[in-house]
BAFI-3210 file (N, C-alpha, C; in Angstrom, 3 decimals, decimal comma, padded with zeros to 6 digits):
// residues 264
n [1|2|3|4|5|6|7|8|9|10|11|12|13|14|15|16|17|18|19|20|21|22|23|24|25|26|27|28|29|30|31|32|33|34|35|36|37|38|39|40|41|42|43|44|45|46|47|48|49|50|51|52|53|54|55|56|57|58|59|60|61|62|63|64|65|66|67|68|69|70|71|72|73|74|75|76|77|78|79|80|81|82|83|84|85|86|87|88|89|90|91|92|93|94|95|96|97|98|99|100|101|102|103|104|105|106|107|108|109|110|111|112|113|114|115|116|117|118|119|120|121|122|123|124|125|126|127|128|129|130|131|132|133|134|135|136|137|138|139|140|141|142|143|144|145|146|147|148|149|150|151|152|153|154|155|156|157|158|159|160|161|162|163|164|165|166|167|168|169|170|171|172|173|174|175|176|177|178|179|180|181|182|183|184|185|186|187|188|189|190|191|192|193|194|195|196|197|198|199|200|201|202|203|204|205|206|207|208|209|210|211|212|213|214|215|216|217|218|219|220|221|222|223|224|225|226|227|228|229|230|231|232|233|234|235|236|237|238|239|240|241|242|243|244|245|246|247|248|249|250|251|252|253|254|255|256|257|258|259|260|261|262|263|264]
n.u [172,534|174,306|175,113|177,054|176,569|174,349|175,072|175,155|177,851|179,481|180,037|180,037|180,847|178,742|176,716|174,836|174,526|171,622|171,226|168,989|168,014|166,541|165,680|165,698|164,452|167,576|167,571|167,589|169,530|171,447|174,523|175,706|175,642|177,997|180,144|182,577|183,452|183,593|185,581|187,888|187,579|184,613|183,729|183,859|182,486|179,552|179,039|178,771|176,050|173,026|170,235|169,434|168,157|169,548|171,937|171,950|171,107|172,949|175,460|174,534|174,382|176,797|177,736|176,738|177,640|180,226|180,220|178,771|180,523|182,926|181,837|182,241|184,740|186,531|189,137|189,395|188,344|185,317|186,177|188,116|188,176|188,881|188,235|188,153|187,120|185,754|186,257|184,147|182,716|181,827|182,309|184,704|186,763|189,725|191,489|193,804|193,745|193,406|190,836|189,369|189,428|188,160|185,448|182,463|179,995|176,886|174,944|171,584|169,302|165,981|163,258|162,502|163,948|167,076|169,041|171,332|173,492|175,931|178,534|180,871|183,481|182,339|179,874|177,395|174,621|171,682|168,455|166,654|163,059|160,506|157,113|154,999|155,320|154,723|155,254|156,969|156,270|156,579|159,382|159,672|159,469|161,273|163,802|163,672|163,586|162,057|160,794|159,900|158,649|156,654|155,102|154,642|152,866|150,601|149,460|146,547|145,618|145,719|147,589|149,925|151,810|152,450|154,433|156,424|157,998|158,754|160,234|162,150|163,618|164,548|165,945|167,785|169,323|170,468|172,474|173,968|175,319|176,719|178,518|178,582|176,614|174,933|175,799|175,516|173,720|170,535|168,139|169,128|168,983|166,464|164,325|161,795|158,758|157,018|156,010|153,935|155,460|157,825|160,983|163,176|166,098|167,415|169,712|170,147|172,935|174,079|176,890|176,735|175,692|172,279|172,331|174,427|173,716|171,349|168,498|166,302|163,396|161,659|159,498|160,235|158,609|155,232|155,449|158,148|160,128|162,237|164,863|167,371|170,126|172,721|176,015|176,700|177,960|178,411|176,912|175,008|172,037|172,185|170,775|169,506|170,727|168,685|168,982|168,219|169,570|169,742|170,516|172,951|174,370|172,265|171,312|168,673|167,398|165,547|162,401|162,036|160,094|160,755|159,132|159,481|161,764|164,394|165,450|163,097]
n.v [034,413|032,049|032,892|031,576|029,119|028,460|028,800|028,297|027,478|026,724|024,140|022,195|019,993|019,115|019,029|018,176|018,691|018,739|019,139|020,282|019,639|020,377|018,162|019,692|020,169|020,368|023,038|024,605|024,612|026,205|027,109|026,475|023,941|022,003|020,130|021,275|021,050|018,209|015,634|013,717|010,753|010,709|012,144|010,182|008,034|009,701|009,758|007,055|006,497|005,852|006,676|010,312|011,837|010,712|010,725|013,469|013,659|012,689|014,538|016,956|015,694|015,222|017,810|019,205|018,037|018,690|021,478|022,032|021,090|022,525|024,881|024,713|023,927|026,607|026,897|024,780|024,449|023,568|021,987|020,691|018,612|015,699|012,433|008,594|005,618|003,770|000,207|-001,003|000,481|003,385|006,416|008,493|011,114|012,184|014,278|016,549|018,345|018,756|019,820|019,269|016,594|015,609|015,960|014,252|012,840|011,749|011,219|011,160|010,301|010,679|010,383|013,697|014,954|015,685|014,939|015,617|015,027|016,181|016,013|016,077|014,088|011,983|008,840|009,008|008,476|008,664|008,546|008,860|008,380|008,337|008,693|008,477|006,231|002,798|000,414|-002,077|-004,415|-007,345|-007,327|-007,644|-009,696|-011,251|-010,268|-008,404|-008,476|-010,958|-009,847|-007,546|-008,084|-009,346|-007,378|-005,638|-007,035|-007,262|-004,851|-003,044|-003,392|-000,935|000,322|-000,395|000,126|002,901|001,844|000,271|002,092|003,612|001,498|000,758|002,977|003,642|001,527|001,552|003,789|003,585|001,195|002,826|004,664|002,941|002,017|-000,010|-000,573|-002,788|-004,982|-005,789|-007,520|-007,577|-008,745|-009,387|-006,773|-004,673|-002,722|-000,864|000,244|000,730|002,675|005,602|008,342|007,599|005,456|002,468|000,820|-002,374|-005,000|-008,245|-010,782|-009,112|-007,444|-004,783|-001,601|-000,270|001,803|003,296|005,002|007,630|008,401|009,693|010,587|012,189|014,672|016,560|017,228|016,686|014,008|012,948|010,913|010,983|009,491|009,340|008,546|008,593|008,268|008,534|011,153|012,077|012,531|014,246|014,416|015,002|017,410|018,127|020,257|022,138|022,544|024,693|024,083|026,112|026,395|029,470|029,820|030,031|030,127|028,597|028,546|025,874|025,336|021,909|019,664|016,673|013,598|011,159|009,842|008,500|009,697|010,635]
n.w [075,028|073,176|070,053|067,933|068,094|067,168|064,335|060,855|059,847|062,331|064,233|067,014|069,598|070,734|069,204|066,199|063,299|060,461|057,054|054,671|051,120|048,182|045,063|042,440|039,034|036,618|035,883|037,952|039,447|038,029|037,603|040,161|041,229|039,760|037,290|037,937|040,281|041,193|041,525|039,654|039,495|040,734|038,507|036,870|037,863|037,385|035,207|034,548|034,920|033,716|033,354|032,889|035,084|037,060|037,213|037,513|039,996|041,312|040,987|042,352|045,059|045,724|045,003|047,146|049,805|049,283|049,205|051,868|053,776|053,326|054,889|057,353|057,377|056,107|055,021|053,389|049,988|048,232|045,957|046,620|048,614|049,674|049,551|050,697|049,877|053,005|054,678|054,329|051,745|052,451|052,064|053,306|054,686|053,467|053,520|055,429|057,045|060,610|061,858|059,678|059,684|061,974|061,291|060,575|058,359|056,634|054,268|052,503|049,960|048,344|046,532|045,162|047,527|049,298|052,294|054,546|057,089|059,666|061,764|064,603|065,568|066,336|065,085|062,621|061,363|058,802|056,897|054,225|053,160|050,352|051,426|049,817|047,978|046,815|050,022|050,326|051,568|051,725|052,454|055,055|056,324|055,311|055,829|058,162|061,574|063,843|065,787|065,162|062,317|063,060|064,591|062,694|061,251|063,185|063,234|061,450|058,308|057,109|058,469|058,118|055,771|056,601|059,093|058,125|056,614|058,839|060,188|058,623|057,313|060,265|060,511|058,236|059,074|061,440|060,414|058,778|060,409|061,858|059,217|058,085|056,250|054,088|054,757|057,749|059,626|059,348|060,815|063,376|064,991|066,831|065,737|068,085|068,257|069,932|071,818|071,923|070,041|070,561|070,419|070,352|069,890|070,213|070,833|069,037|068,653|067,611|068,615|070,522|072,274|073,155|074,644|073,468|071,484|069,752|069,200|066,148|064,812|061,761|059,887|057,335|055,245|054,581|052,423|053,274|054,961|057,121|059,539|061,964|063,214|065,815|067,675|070,779|072,637|075,287|078,375|078,035|075,680|072,546|070,739|067,724|064,749|062,658|058,794|055,791|052,465|049,910|046,637|045,097|047,806|049,778|053,162|055,165|058,619|060,163|061,635|063,415|064,566|066,273|065,392|066,944|069,321|070,786|073,555|074,477]
ca.u [172,566|175,540|174,789|177,999|175,988|173,344|175,390|175,759|179,383|180,001|179,914|180,719|180,917|177,601|175,604|174,554|173,841|170,818|170,913|168,040|168,205|165,484|166,228|164,891|165,388|169,346|168,120|166,747|170,955|171,946|176,181|176,073|175,879|179,079|181,158|184,348|183,528|184,080|186,814|188,188|186,901|182,994|183,158|183,828|181,012|178,621|179,037|178,190|174,589|172,322|169,437|169,730|167,888|170,356|173,393|171,768|171,083|174,708|175,980|173,345|174,373|178,083|178,105|175,792|178,529|181,866|179,919|178,587|181,781|183,575|181,363|183,006|186,275|186,658|190,375|189,585|188,155|184,797|186,518|189,759|187,704|189,321|187,414|188,025|185,946|186,359|186,252|182,540|182,445|181,113|183,148|185,540|187,545|191,228|192,436|195,020|193,721|193,137|189,356|188,500|189,444|187,066|183,769|181,793|178,973|176,376|174,222|170,622|168,539|164,887|162,211|162,472|164,820|168,820|169,286|173,148|174,098|177,345|178,657|181,927|183,982|181,350|179,619|176,209|173,797|170,410|167,667|165,102|162,260|159,208|156,558|153,693|155,401|154,405|155,849|157,299|155,969|157,271|160,990|159,711|159,657|162,588|164,769|163,515|163,990|160,657|159,824|159,459|157,802|155,253|154,736|154,256|151,643|149,565|148,415|146,035|146,277|145,718|148,674|151,205|153,045|153,156|154,942|157,272|158,963|159,335|161,082|163,522|164,707|165,460|167,260|168,883|170,290|171,637|173,655|174,952|175,838|178,220|179,408|178,621|175,553|173,867|176,716|175,206|172,559|169,183|167,675|169,831|168,488|165,336|163,431|160,488|158,209|155,603|155,556|153,917|156,682|159,430|162,057|164,148|166,712|167,676|170,512|170,115|173,532|175,205|177,553|176,308|174,827|171,487|172,492|175,340|172,642|170,613|167,667|165,623|162,424|161,012|158,866|160,372|157,527|154,149|155,946|159,455|160,003|163,761|165,277|168,510|170,978|173,788|176,671|176,427|179,049|178,470|175,962|173,669|171,508|172,725|170,021|169,735|170,322|168,109|169,007|167,663|170,356|169,175|171,729|174,457|174,572|171,109|170,962|167,715|167,497|164,453|162,228|161,618|159,978|160,707|157,677|159,978|162,815|164,720|165,092|161,296]
ca.v [033,122|032,084|032,710|030,642|027,478|028,389|029,405|027,023|027,651|026,590|023,100|021,625|018,459|018,574|019,103|017,307|019,272|017,959|019,938|019,702|020,243|019,771|017,802|019,878|020,057|020,623|024,468|025,477|024,798|027,003|026,705|026,145|022,532|022,222|019,299|021,728|020,567|017,054|015,112|012,983|009,507|010,843|012,632|008,828|007,824|010,581|009,277|005,692|006,386|005,674|008,095|011,579|011,914|009,849|011,724|014,943|013,559|012,470|015,628|017,435|015,451|015,526|019,099|019,707|017,518|019,707|022,948|022,290|020,797|024,005|026,238|024,511|024,399|027,133|026,620|023,691|024,838|022,571|021,141|020,121|017,985|014,398|011,002|007,587|004,494|002,810|-000,795|-001,002|001,405|004,463|007,610|008,933|012,578|011,965|015,691|016,005|019,271|018,205|020,157|017,858|014,787|015,742|015,491|013,089|012,719|011,147|011,468|010,044|010,920|010,236|011,565|015,312|015,537|015,290|015,256|015,389|015,085|016,483|016,115|015,921|012,881|010,650|008,195|009,332|007,979|009,446|007,765|009,232|007,716|009,365|007,240|008,243|005,316|002,050|-000,042|-003,335|-005,099|-008,503|-007,253|-007,461|-011,541|-011,760|-009,303|-007,666|-009,411|-011,744|-009,231|-006,350|-008,613|-009,568|-006,075|-005,172|-008,018|-007,178|-003,862|-002,908|-003,242|000,619|001,446|-001,305|000,846|003,782|001,498|-000,613|003,056|003,847|000,580|000,842|004,100|003,712|000,181|001,983|005,006|002,702|000,558|003,868|005,151|001,773|002,335|-001,448|-001,003|-004,218|-006,361|-005,666|-008,532|-006,707|-009,518|-009,279|-006,038|-004,457|-001,262|-000,804|001,610|000,695|003,569|006,511|009,580|007,248|004,386|001,901|-000,084|-003,508|-006,254|-009,907|-011,443|-007,798|-006,924|-003,254|-000,802|000,669|002,939|004,022|005,606|008,335|007,877|010,749|010,747|013,713|014,543|017,903|017,617|015,821|012,918|012,563|010,492|010,721|008,845|009,937|007,632|009,401|008,027|009,445|012,018|012,338|012,455|015,205|014,294|015,739|017,952|018,297|021,778|021,673|024,061|024,361|024,986|026,845|027,169|029,019|029,673|030,556|028,719|029,026|027,668|025,162|024,638|020,917|018,815|015,257|012,922|010,320|010,397|007,953|010,176|011,435]
ca.w [074,215|072,379|068,438|067,266|068,408|066,219|063,172|059,775|060,103|063,208|064,711|068,330|069,807|071,522|067,869|064,889|062,053|059,206|055,893|053,379|049,679|047,178|044,229|041,870|037,980|036,517|035,408|039,127|040,495|037,477|037,471|041,018|040,984|038,326|037,168|038,428|042,204|041,556|041,559|038,461|040,121|040,860|037,505|036,051|038,524|037,569|033,638|034,577|035,268|032,330|032,984|033,125|036,569|038,144|037,062|038,477|041,405|041,996|040,594|043,434|046,211|045,416|045,290|048,496|050,519|049,245|049,677|053,021|054,482|053,331|055,581|058,638|057,049|055,254|054,233|052,149|048,953|047,922|045,086|047,604|049,187|049,278|050,129|049,990|050,351|054,418|054,219|053,556|050,832|052,984|051,841|054,384|054,428|054,090|053,787|056,687|058,434|061,870|061,478|058,433|060,041|062,815|060,713|060,444|057,633|056,237|053,136|052,040|049,032|047,857|045,463|045,918|048,839|049,868|053,498|054,916|058,636|059,876|063,084|064,857|066,406|066,479|063,634|062,371|059,832|058,625|055,745|053,999|052,226|050,186|051,650|048,565|047,367|047,799|050,828|049,768|053,010|051,932|052,974|056,297|056,674|054,580|056,603|059,533|063,176|064,093|066,475|063,935|061,437|064,079|065,325|061,688|060,908|063,741|062,677|060,398|057,129|056,706|059,043|057,376|055,316|057,476|060,106|057,154|056,159|060,273|060,828|057,607|058,017|061,365|060,433|057,629|059,699|062,486|059,871|058,222|061,317|061,997|058,569|057,436|055,265|053,956|055,339|058,812|059,375|059,417|061,556|064,599|065,297|066,187|066,228|068,963|068,132|070,644|072,634|070,838|069,919|071,133|069,401|071,221|069,506|070,913|069,678|069,705|068,085|067,222|069,791|070,554|073,415|072,785|075,143|072,751|070,361|070,609|067,350|065,814|063,277|061,871|058,756|056,992|054,391|054,273|051,938|053,110|056,342|057,988|060,471|062,335|064,032|065,961|068,585|071,792|072,950|076,716|079,528|077,966|074,704|071,752|069,946|065,941|064,285|060,998|057,899|054,499|051,763|048,692|045,571|045,517|049,142|050,695|054,393|056,254|060,045|059,580|062,733|062,628|065,418|066,151|065,718|067,436|069,580|072,105|074,599|075,002]
c.u [173,856|175,304|175,417|177,375|175,043|173,446|175,753|177,058|180,099|179,297|180,538|180,333|179,246|176,195|176,201|173,846|173,080|170,553|170,064|168,513|166,816|166,197|165,115|165,280|166,736|169,349|168,109|168,462|171,745|173,712|176,489|176,516|176,604|179,758|182,452|184,145|183,906|185,354|187,123|187,851|185,053|183,007|183,214|182,552|179,875|178,497|178,329|176,702|173,930|171,356|170,260|169,427|168,501|171,820|173,165|171,566|171,935|175,385|175,446|174,133|176,307|178,486|177,838|177,162|179,856|181,211|179,502|179,283|182,609|182,972|182,125|184,356|186,406|187,970|190,253|188,362|186,676|185,346|187,728|189,317|188,002|188,492|187,987|187,250|186,524|185,994|185,193|181,815|182,180|182,533|183,957|186,723|189,081|192,367|192,928|194,623|192,652|191,425|188,652|188,336|188,613|186,102|183,854|180,288|178,291|175,293|172,932|169,636|167,234|164,196|162,086|163,469|166,157|168,751|171,056|173,041|175,562|177,617|180,191|182,611|183,061|180,704|178,193|175,820|172,401|170,078|166,668|164,638|161,077|158,234|155,180|154,121|154,796|155,232|156,243|157,645|156,369|158,457|160,617|159,784|160,555|163,596|164,732|163,404|162,293|159,916|159,101|158,434|156,432|154,591|154,029|152,608|150,362|148,703|147,594|146,198|146,826|147,081|150,123|151,916|153,702|154,642|156,303|158,131|159,318|160,590|162,160|163,990|165,298|166,825|168,256|169,850|171,196|173,051|174,388|175,829|177,205|178,962|179,533|177,735|174,580|174,850|176,028|173,923|171,399|168,245|168,017|169,571|167,457|165,096|161,667|160,168|156,614|154,630|155,286|155,079|158,104|159,754|162,640|164,591|167,141|168,666|170,280|171,257|174,242|175,725|177,507|175,922|173,826|171,534|173,828|174,884|171,846|169,592|166,641|164,584|161,781|160,306|159,126|159,449|156,332|154,578|157,075|159,390|161,759|164,048|166,999|169,644|172,815|174,575|176,539|178,061|179,696|177,449|174,635|173,383|172,103|171,090|170,050|169,113|169,693|168,376|168,326|168,602|169,556|170,566|171,763|174,648|173,785|171,383|170,073|167,486|166,013|164,116|161,390|161,251|159,739|159,565|158,114|161,465|163,295|165,216|164,080|161,081]
c.v [033,210|031,889|031,849|029,142|027,657|028,599|027,982|026,483|027,193|025,146|022,383|020,090|018,200|018,877|017,997|018,595|018,810|018,953|019,289|020,095|019,912|019,471|018,283|020,102|020,606|022,380|024,987|025,594|025,522|026,253|026,489|024,567|021,842|020,556|019,973|021,286|019,093|016,625|014,337|011,543|010,067|011,432|011,301|008,268|008,666|009,885|007,555|005,655|006,609|006,713|009,348|012,346|011,464|010,478|013,238|014,788|013,281|013,516|016,681|017,114|015,310|016,830|019,673|019,044|018,334|021,238|023,119|022,026|021,876|024,970|025,760|024,481|025,100|027,334|025,827|024,052|023,681|021,647|020,579|019,315|016,695|013,196|009,933|006,583|003,992|001,258|-001,657|-000,221|002,811|005,209|008,381|010,295|011,975|013,607|016,000|016,892|018,654|018,404|019,203|016,422|014,468|015,686|014,345|013,285|011,756|011,224|010,546|011,091|010,151|010,922|012,649|016,109|014,888|015,690|014,873|015,512|015,055|016,124|015,815|014,698|011,860|010,161|009,100|008,632|008,470|008,621|008,507|008,422|008,893|008,017|007,591|006,807|004,215|001,385|-001,089|-004,198|-006,466|-008,428|-007,833|-008,779|-011,993|-011,157|-008,419|-008,612|-010,008|-010,565|-007,784|-006,960|-008,729|-008,707|-005,674|-005,784|-007,724|-005,966|-003,797|-002,627|-001,688|001,434|000,415|-000,673|001,943|003,024|000,970|000,964|003,301|002,493|000,526|002,098|004,103|002,741|000,892|003,016|004,172|001,904|001,625|004,362|003,889|001,628|000,926|-001,655|-002,278|-005,183|-006,397|-006,542|-008,101|-007,506|-009,642|-008,096|-005,267|-003,173|-001,504|000,359|001,621|001,760|004,966|007,630|009,167|005,922|004,066|000,883|-001,256|-004,321|-007,723|-010,334|-010,314|-007,748|-005,315|-003,311|-000,392|001,932|003,915|004,691|006,189|007,997|009,422|010,386|012,345|013,434|016,171|018,090|016,256|014,001|012,304|012,394|010,532|010,095|009,286|009,184|008,344|008,730|008,906|009,556|012,305|012,054|013,059|014,648|015,275|016,442|018,134|019,441|021,533|023,205|023,565|025,071|025,205|026,867|028,884|028,809|030,038|029,421|029,825|028,082|026,715|025,071|023,431|020,481|017,319|014,526|011,512|010,319|009,096|008,290|011,048|010,773]
c.w [073,088|070,680|067,592|067,171|067,093|064,586|062,120|059,821|061,226|063,824|065,569|068,463|070,324|070,001|066,514|063,888|060,791|058,579|054,811|052,228|048,671|045,689|043,304|040,437|037,873|036,501|036,545|039,775|039,437|037,331|038,811|041,261|040,071|038,725|038,036|039,880|041,939|041,269|040,059|038,638|040,431|039,295|036,535|036,835|038,180|035,811|033,453|034,726|033,795|032,130|033,538|034,525|037,519|037,826|037,753|039,461|042,010|041,704|042,229|044,963|046,575|045,973|046,699|049,235|050,452|049,568|051,059|054,090|054,448|054,369|056,972|058,508|056,254|054,639|053,569|051,438|048,948|046,745|045,371|048,102|049,207|050,207|049,634|050,504|051,595|053,996|053,893|052,722|051,276|052,867|053,189|053,882|054,756|053,752|055,256|057,702|059,647|062,040|060,515|058,979|061,146|062,215|060,144|059,740|057,097|055,651|052,763|050,946|049,286|046,897|045,983|046,769|049,275|051,263|053,643|056,473|058,958|061,199|063,257|065,695|066,718|065,169|063,541|061,019|060,050|056,733|055,404|053,134|051,949|050,517|050,630|047,789|047,443|048,635|050,345|051,098|053,046|052,332|054,355|056,983|056,087|055,398|057,800|060,798|063,205|064,979|065,817|062,929|062,115|064,262|064,112|061,361|061,856|063,858|061,704|059,150|056,567|057,509|058,973|056,735|056,085|058,499|059,427|057,130|057,521|060,493|059,586|057,428|058,819|061,145|059,340|058,209|061,017|061,248|059,107|059,456|061,481|060,653|058,088|056,471|055,410|054,557|057,213|059,157|059,916|060,834|063,045|065,233|065,537|067,271|066,891|068,829|068,398|071,270|071,587|071,108|070,492|070,198|070,419|070,086|070,624|069,564|070,110|068,235|067,124|068,660|069,868|071,830|072,856|073,853|074,394|071,834|070,684|068,334|067,142|064,729|063,172|060,327|058,235|055,673|054,570|054,042|052,368|054,889|056,653|059,109|060,418|063,184|064,886|067,376|069,641|072,193|074,420|077,272|078,419|076,441|074,117|070,866|068,182|065,739|062,755|060,307|056,549|053,879|050,283|047,727|045,457|047,153|050,204|051,913|055,014|057,416|059,792|061,324|062,827|064,173|065,655|066,186|066,790|067,991|070,847|073,441|074,813|076,481]
res [x|x|x|x|x|x|x|x|x|x|x|x|x|x|x|x|x|x|x|x|x|x|x|x|x|x|x|x|x|x|x|x|x|x|x|x|x|x|x|x|x|x|x|x|x|x|x|x|x|x|x|x|x|x|x|x|x|x|x|x|x|x|x|x|x|x|x|x|x|x|x|x|x|x|x|x|x|x|x|x|x|x|x|x|x|x|x|x|x|x|x|x|x|x|x|x|x|x|x|x|x|x|x|x|x|x|x|x|x|x|x|x|x|x|x|x|x|x|x|x|x|x|x|x|x|x|x|x|x|x|x|x|x|x|x|x|x|x|x|x|x|x|x|x|x|x|x|x|x|x|x|x|x|x|x|x|x|x|x|x|x|x|x|x|x|x|x|x|x|x|x|x|x|x|x|x|x|x|x|x|x|x|x|x|x|x|x|x|x|x|x|x|x|x|x|x|x|x|x|x|x|x|x|x|x|x|x|x|x|x|x|x|x|x|x|x|x|x|x|x|x|x|x|x|x|x|x|x|x|x|x|x|x|x|x|x|x|x|x|x|x|x|x|x|x|x|x|x|x|x|x|x|x|x|x|x|x|x|x|x|x|x|x|x]
***
């Protein structure tokens, strides 16, 4: 076995690494999630949050991105990573080193959890939601495709909240992988979840190919649902590698089974 393929410091073109970190109280992060790692712009953004919990979340997520990226390109210190917003606001790496330019990453956070997806040479999107909160089912009729909204309404009432979160996380992960966010019309692509343990994506009005994307869904905790969307990089399907990050630099490989996949 090539152990380098399973190292949190090694990332090759056939992999996507998914990092998990808890959003614990500020004292649990000690001095490791620190303002010293943030750029002047990030410090300004941090100060704009009104609530302390939002400032803390922003600090942890930015420090996690910087710390994890430096595991793959150790010649760049966490505080030296440079980003600029793309055309739709998504952060892009501007460090000139070829290894840094090859990296692609995407971040999501919800109550209690931060997830960070990192890969090379292709686009990736990730979304997490805490499903213990009420599902805004009214969103489906206004923003989902007609087939998604109808499939949701056809379910028993007790199953609708879970299905909403499944659809929402998959749709968010695709939009983030495309780098266009909410500017991408939600109603012009559909997530099909009719087959157990599988997911399929289709397009109606968006110029894209379903075969260009791989999708996964999993639950790192009972209350957390995560969806991942990855641009295909070859004929062979990619399998995610899951890591748990604990401050300051503790790393543990996670055994995670997909609850849905497009390549099932």
